ROVEX-674145 format. One record per atom (N, C-alpha, C, O): residue number from 1; atom name; x, y, z. Coordinates in Angstrom, 1 decimal. Each point is the difference from the previous one (the first is absolute). Layout:
# residues N
{resi:NUM&name:CA&X:X&Y:Y&Z:Z}
...
This chain:
# residues 58
{resi:1&name:N&X:172.1&Y:-98.0&Z:319.7}
{resi:1&name:CA&X:-0.9&Y:1.0&Z:0.6}
{resi:1&name:C&X:0.6&Y:0.7&Z:1.3}
{resi:1&name:O&X:-0.1&Y:1.2&Z:0.2}
{resi:2&name:N&X:0.8&Y:-2.0&Z:0.6}
{resi:2&name:CA&X:0.6&Y:0.6&Z:1.1}
{resi:2&name:C&X:1.2&Y:0.9&Z:-0.3}
{resi:2&name:O&X:0.3&Y:1.0&Z:0.7}
{resi:3&name:N&X:0.3&Y:-1.2&Z:-1.9}
{resi:3&name:CA&X:1.1&Y:0.8&Z:-0.5}
{resi:3&name:C&X:-0.6&Y:1.5&Z:-0.2}
{resi:3&name:O&X:0.7&Y:0.9&Z:0.3}
{resi:4&name:N&X:-1.8&Y:-0.9&Z:-0.9}
{resi:4&name:CA&X:-0.6&Y:1.4&Z:-0.3}
{resi:4&name:C&X:-0.3&Y:0.7&Z:1.3}
{resi:4&name:O&X:0.3&Y:1.2&Z:0.1}
{resi:5&name:N&X:-0.9&Y:-1.9&Z:0.9}
{resi:5&name:CA&X:-0.3&Y:0.7&Z:1.3}
{resi:5&name:C&X:1.3&Y:0.4&Z:0.7}
{resi:5&name:O&X:0.0&Y:1.0&Z:0.6}
{resi:6&name:N&X:1.0&Y:-1.8&Z:-0.7}
{resi:6&name:CA&X:1.3&Y:0.3&Z:0.7}
{resi:6&name:C&X:0.6&Y:1.2&Z:-0.7}
{resi:6&name:O&X:0.4&Y:0.9&Z:0.7}
{resi:7&name:N&X:-0.5&Y:-0.8&Z:-2.0}
{resi:7&name:CA&X:0.6&Y:1.2&Z:-0.7}
{resi:7&name:C&X:-0.9&Y:1.2&Z:0.3}
{resi:7&name:O&X:0.6&Y:1.1&Z:0.2}
{resi:8&name:N&X:-1.9&Y:-1.2&Z:-0.2}
{resi:8&name:CA&X:-0.8&Y:1.1&Z:0.4}
{resi:8&name:C&X:0.2&Y:0.5&Z:1.4}
{resi:8&name:O&X:0.0&Y:1.2&Z:0.3}
{resi:9&name:N&X:0.2&Y:-2.2&Z:0.6}
{resi:9&name:CA&X:0.3&Y:0.4&Z:1.4}
{resi:9&name:C&X:1.3&Y:0.7&Z:0.1}
{resi:9&name:O&X:0.0&Y:1.0&Z:0.7}
{resi:10&name:N&X:1.0&Y:-1.4&Z:-1.4}
{resi:10&name:CA&X:1.3&Y:0.7&Z:0.1}
{resi:10&name:C&X:-0.1&Y:1.4&Z:-0.7}
{resi:10&name:O&X:0.6&Y:0.9&Z:0.5}
{resi:11&name:N&X:-1.4&Y:-0.8&Z:-1.5}
{resi:11&name:CA&X:-0.2&Y:1.3&Z:-0.7}
{resi:11&name:C&X:-0.7&Y:0.9&Z:0.9}
{resi:11&name:O&X:0.3&Y:1.2&Z:0.1}
{resi:12&name:N&X:-1.4&Y:-1.7&Z:0.6}
{resi:12&name:CA&X:-0.7&Y:0.9&Z:0.9}
{resi:12&name:C&X:0.9&Y:0.4&Z:1.2}
{resi:12&name:O&X:-0.1&Y:1.1&Z:0.4}
{resi:13&name:N&X:0.9&Y:-2.0&Z:0.1}
{resi:13&name:CA&X:0.9&Y:0.3&Z:1.1}
{resi:13&name:C&X:1.0&Y:1.1&Z:-0.4}
{resi:13&name:O&X:0.3&Y:0.9&Z:0.7}
{resi:14&name:N&X:0.2&Y:-1.0&Z:-2.0}
{resi:14&name:CA&X:1.0&Y:0.9&Z:-0.5}
{resi:14&name:C&X:-0.7&Y:1.4&Z:-0.1}
{resi:14&name:O&X:0.6&Y:1.0&Z:0.2}
{resi:15&name:N&X:-1.8&Y:-1.0&Z:-0.6}
{resi:15&name:CA&X:-0.8&Y:1.3&Z:-0.2}
{resi:15&name:C&X:-0.2&Y:0.7&Z:1.4}
{resi:15&name:O&X:0.2&Y:1.2&Z:0.1}
{resi:16&name:N&X:-0.5&Y:-2.0&Z:0.9}
{resi:16&name:CA&X:-0.3&Y:0.5&Z:1.3}
{resi:16&name:C&X:1.3&Y:0.5&Z:0.6}
{resi:16&name:O&X:0.0&Y:1.1&Z:0.6}
{resi:17&name:N&X:1.1&Y:-1.9&Z:-0.7}
{resi:17&name:CA&X:1.3&Y:0.5&Z:0.6}
{resi:17&name:C&X:0.5&Y:1.2&Z:-0.8}
{resi:17&name:O&X:0.5&Y:0.9&Z:0.7}
{resi:18&name:N&X:-0.7&Y:-0.9&Z:-2.0}
{resi:18&name:CA&X:0.4&Y:1.2&Z:-0.7}
{resi:18&name:C&X:-0.8&Y:1.2&Z:0.4}
{resi:18&name:O&X:0.6&Y:1.1&Z:0.0}
{resi:19&name:N&X:-1.8&Y:-1.2&Z:0.2}
{resi:19&name:CA&X:-0.9&Y:1.1&Z:0.5}
{resi:19&name:C&X:0.5&Y:0.6&Z:1.3}
{resi:19&name:O&X:0.0&Y:1.2&Z:0.2}
{resi:20&name:N&X:0.3&Y:-2.2&Z:0.7}
{resi:20&name:CA&X:0.4&Y:0.5&Z:1.3}
{resi:20&name:C&X:1.4&Y:0.7&Z:-0.1}
{resi:20&name:O&X:0.2&Y:1.0&Z:0.7}
{resi:21&name:N&X:0.7&Y:-1.6&Z:-1.4}
{resi:21&name:CA&X:1.3&Y:0.6&Z:-0.2}
{resi:21&name:C&X:-0.1&Y:1.4&Z:-0.7}
{resi:21&name:O&X:0.7&Y:1.0&Z:0.4}
{resi:22&name:N&X:-1.6&Y:-0.9&Z:-1.4}
{resi:22&name:CA&X:-0.2&Y:1.3&Z:-0.6}
{resi:22&name:C&X:-0.5&Y:1.0&Z:1.0}
{resi:22&name:O&X:0.4&Y:1.2&Z:0.0}
{resi:23&name:N&X:-1.4&Y:-1.6&Z:0.8}
{resi:23&name:CA&X:-0.6&Y:0.9&Z:1.0}
{resi:23&name:C&X:1.1&Y:0.5&Z:1.0}
{resi:23&name:O&X:0.1&Y:1.2&Z:0.3}
{resi:24&name:N&X:0.7&Y:-2.1&Z:0.2}
{resi:24&name:CA&X:1.1&Y:0.4&Z:0.9}
{resi:24&name:C&X:1.0&Y:0.9&Z:-0.6}
{resi:24&name:O&X:0.4&Y:1.0&Z:0.6}
{resi:25&name:N&X:0.0&Y:-1.4&Z:-1.8}
{resi:25&name:CA&X:1.0&Y:0.9&Z:-0.7}
{resi:25&name:C&X:-0.6&Y:1.4&Z:-0.4}
{resi:25&name:O&X:0.7&Y:1.0&Z:0.1}
{resi:26&name:N&X:-2.0&Y:-1.0&Z:-0.4}
{resi:26&name:CA&X:-0.6&Y:1.2&Z:-0.3}
{resi:26&name:C&X:-0.1&Y:1.0&Z:1.2}
{resi:26&name:O&X:0.3&Y:1.1&Z:-0.1}
{resi:27&name:N&X:-0.7&Y:-1.7&Z:1.3}
{resi:27&name:CA&X:0.0&Y:0.8&Z:1.2}
{resi:27&name:C&X:1.4&Y:0.5&Z:0.4}
{resi:27&name:O&X:0.1&Y:1.1&Z:0.4}
{resi:28&name:N&X:0.9&Y:-2.0&Z:-0.4}
{resi:28&name:CA&X:1.3&Y:0.4&Z:0.3}
{resi:28&name:C&X:0.6&Y:1.0&Z:-0.9}
{resi:28&name:O&X:0.6&Y:1.0&Z:0.4}
{resi:29&name:N&X:-0.9&Y:-1.2&Z:-1.7}
{resi:29&name:CA&X:0.5&Y:1.0&Z:-1.0}
{resi:29&name:C&X:-0.7&Y:1.4&Z:0.2}
{resi:29&name:O&X:0.7&Y:1.0&Z:-0.1}
{resi:30&name:N&X:-1.9&Y:-1.1&Z:0.3}
{resi:30&name:CA&X:-0.8&Y:1.3&Z:0.2}
{resi:30&name:C&X:0.6&Y:0.7&Z:1.3}
{resi:30&name:O&X:0.1&Y:1.2&Z:0.0}
{resi:31&name:N&X:0.1&Y:-1.9&Z:1.1}
{resi:31&name:CA&X:0.5&Y:0.6&Z:1.2}
{resi:31&name:C&X:1.4&Y:0.6&Z:-0.2}
{resi:31&name:O&X:0.3&Y:1.1&Z:0.4}
{resi:32&name:N&X:0.6&Y:-1.9&Z:-1.1}
{resi:32&name:CA&X:1.3&Y:0.5&Z:-0.2}
{resi:32&name:C&X:0.0&Y:1.3&Z:-1.0}
{resi:32&name:O&X:0.7&Y:0.9&Z:0.3}
{resi:33&name:N&X:-1.5&Y:-1.0&Z:-1.3}
{resi:33&name:CA&X:-0.1&Y:1.1&Z:-1.0}
{resi:33&name:C&X:-0.6&Y:1.2&Z:0.7}
{resi:33&name:O&X:0.5&Y:1.1&Z:-0.2}
{resi:34&name:N&X:-1.5&Y:-1.2&Z:1.0}
{resi:34&name:CA&X:-0.6&Y:1.1&Z:0.7}
{resi:34&name:C&X:0.9&Y:0.6&Z:1.0}
{resi:34&name:O&X:0.1&Y:1.2&Z:0.2}
{resi:35&name:N&X:0.7&Y:-2.1&Z:0.5}
{resi:35&name:CA&X:1.0&Y:0.5&Z:1.0}
{resi:35&name:C&X:1.1&Y:0.8&Z:-0.8}
{resi:35&name:O&X:0.4&Y:1.1&Z:0.5}
{resi:36&name:N&X:0.0&Y:-1.6&Z:-1.6}
{resi:36&name:CA&X:1.0&Y:0.7&Z:-0.8}
{resi:36&name:C&X:-0.5&Y:1.4&Z:-0.5}
{resi:36&name:O&X:0.7&Y:1.0&Z:0.2}
{resi:37&name:N&X:-1.9&Y:-1.0&Z:-0.7}
{resi:37&name:CA&X:-0.6&Y:1.3&Z:-0.4}
{resi:37&name:C&X:-0.2&Y:0.9&Z:1.1}
{resi:37&name:O&X:0.1&Y:1.2&Z:-0.1}
{resi:38&name:N&X:-0.6&Y:-1.8&Z:1.3}
{resi:38&name:CA&X:-0.2&Y:0.8&Z:1.1}
{resi:38&name:C&X:1.2&Y:0.8&Z:0.5}
{resi:38&name:O&X:-0.1&Y:1.1&Z:0.4}
{resi:39&name:N&X:1.3&Y:-1.8&Z:-0.4}
{resi:39&name:CA&X:1.2&Y:0.6&Z:0.4}
{resi:39&name:C&X:0.3&Y:1.2&Z:-0.9}
{resi:39&name:O&X:0.5&Y:1.1&Z:0.5}
{resi:40&name:N&X:-0.6&Y:-1.3&Z:-1.8}
{resi:40&name:CA&X:0.3&Y:1.1&Z:-0.9}
{resi:40&name:C&X:-0.9&Y:1.2&Z:0.2}
{resi:40&name:O&X:0.4&Y:1.1&Z:0.0}
{resi:41&name:N&X:-1.7&Y:-1.4&Z:0.1}
{resi:41&name:CA&X:-1.0&Y:1.1&Z:0.2}
{resi:41&name:C&X:0.3&Y:0.7&Z:1.3}
{resi:41&name:O&X:-0.1&Y:1.2&Z:0.1}
{resi:42&name:N&X:0.4&Y:-1.9&Z:1.0}
{resi:42&name:CA&X:0.3&Y:0.6&Z:1.3}
{resi:42&name:C&X:1.3&Y:0.9&Z:-0.1}
{resi:42&name:O&X:0.1&Y:1.0&Z:0.7}
{resi:43&name:N&X:0.9&Y:-1.4&Z:-1.5}
{resi:43&name:CA&X:1.2&Y:0.8&Z:-0.1}
{resi:43&name:C&X:-0.4&Y:1.3&Z:-0.6}
{resi:43&name:O&X:0.5&Y:1.1&Z:0.5}
{resi:44&name:N&X:-1.3&Y:-1.1&Z:-1.6}
{resi:44&name:CA&X:-0.4&Y:1.3&Z:-0.6}
{resi:44&name:C&X:-0.9&Y:0.8&Z:1.0}
{resi:44&name:O&X:0.1&Y:1.2&Z:0.0}
{resi:45&name:N&X:-0.9&Y:-1.8&Z:0.7}
{resi:45&name:CA&X:-0.9&Y:0.7&Z:1.0}
{resi:45&name:C&X:0.9&Y:0.7&Z:1.1}
{resi:45&name:O&X:-0.2&Y:1.1&Z:0.3}
{resi:46&name:N&X:1.2&Y:-1.9&Z:0.2}
{resi:46&name:CA&X:0.9&Y:0.6&Z:1.0}
{resi:46&name:C&X:0.8&Y:1.2&Z:-0.5}
{resi:46&name:O&X:0.1&Y:1.0&Z:0.6}
{resi:47&name:N&X:0.3&Y:-1.1&Z:-1.9}
{resi:47&name:CA&X:0.8&Y:1.1&Z:-0.6}
{resi:47&name:C&X:-0.9&Y:1.2&Z:-0.1}
{resi:47&name:O&X:0.4&Y:1.1&Z:0.2}
{resi:48&name:N&X:-1.7&Y:-1.3&Z:-0.7}
{resi:48&name:CA&X:-0.9&Y:1.1&Z:-0.1}
{resi:48&name:C&X:-0.3&Y:0.6&Z:1.3}
{resi:48&name:O&X:-0.2&Y:1.2&Z:0.1}
{resi:49&name:N&X:0.0&Y:-2.0&Z:0.9}
{resi:49&name:CA&X:-0.3&Y:0.5&Z:1.4}
{resi:49&name:C&X:1.2&Y:0.7&Z:0.6}
{resi:49&name:O&X:-0.2&Y:1.0&Z:0.6}
{resi:50&name:N&X:1.4&Y:-1.5&Z:-0.9}
{resi:50&name:CA&X:1.2&Y:0.7&Z:0.5}
{resi:50&name:C&X:0.2&Y:1.4&Z:-0.6}
{resi:50&name:O&X:0.5&Y:0.9&Z:0.7}
{resi:51&name:N&X:-0.9&Y:-0.7&Z:-1.9}
{resi:51&name:CA&X:0.1&Y:1.3&Z:-0.7}
{resi:51&name:C&X:-1.0&Y:1.0&Z:0.5}
{resi:51&name:O&X:0.1&Y:1.1&Z:-0.3}
{resi:52&name:N&X:-1.1&Y:-1.6&Z:1.0}
{resi:52&name:CA&X:-1.1&Y:0.9&Z:0.5}
{resi:52&name:C&X:0.5&Y:0.8&Z:1.1}
{resi:52&name:O&X:0.6&Y:-0.5&Z:1.0}
{resi:53&name:N&X:-0.8&Y:1.8&Z:-1.1}
{resi:53&name:CA&X:0.6&Y:1.0&Z:1.0}
{resi:53&name:C&X:-1.0&Y:0.4&Z:1.0}
{resi:53&name:O&X:0.3&Y:0.9&Z:0.9}
{resi:54&name:N&X:-1.5&Y:-1.5&Z:-0.9}
{resi:54&name:CA&X:-1.1&Y:0.4&Z:1.0}
{resi:54&name:C&X:0.2&Y:-0.7&Z:1.3}
{resi:54&name:O&X:0.0&Y:-1.2&Z:0.1}
{resi:55&name:N&X:0.3&Y:2.0&Z:0.9}
{resi:55&name:CA&X:0.1&Y:-0.6&Z:1.4}
{resi:55&name:C&X:-1.0&Y:0.6&Z:0.9}
{resi:55&name:O&X:-0.2&Y:1.2&Z:0.0}
{resi:56&name:N&X:-0.4&Y:-2.0&Z:0.8}
{resi:56&name:CA&X:-1.0&Y:0.5&Z:0.9}
{resi:56&name:C&X:0.6&Y:-0.2&Z:1.4}
{resi:56&name:O&X:0.3&Y:-1.1&Z:0.4}
{resi:57&name:N&X:-0.2&Y:2.2&Z:0.3}
{resi:57&name:CA&X:0.6&Y:-0.1&Z:1.4}
{resi:57&name:C&X:-1.1&Y:0.4&Z:0.9}
{resi:57&name:O&X:-0.6&Y:1.1&Z:-0.1}
{resi:58&name:N&X:0.4&Y:-2.0&Z:1.1}
{resi:58&name:CA&X:-1.1&Y:0.3&Z:1.0}
{resi:58&name:C&X:0.6&Y:0.3&Z:1.3}
{resi:58&name:O&X:-0.7&Y:0.2&Z:1.0}
């Protein structure tokens, strides 16, 4: 009987640790992915802004 509870305890612990690791990796992956995409989008924005010939002089 104790063997069943020990195995269930280990299984529950593995599920909890796996969930925490998944959450951390998800957040890190999302941050890295958004940072990578953000750099690409900003490059295109800067190029588009650089080509703009409208200057306001005050």
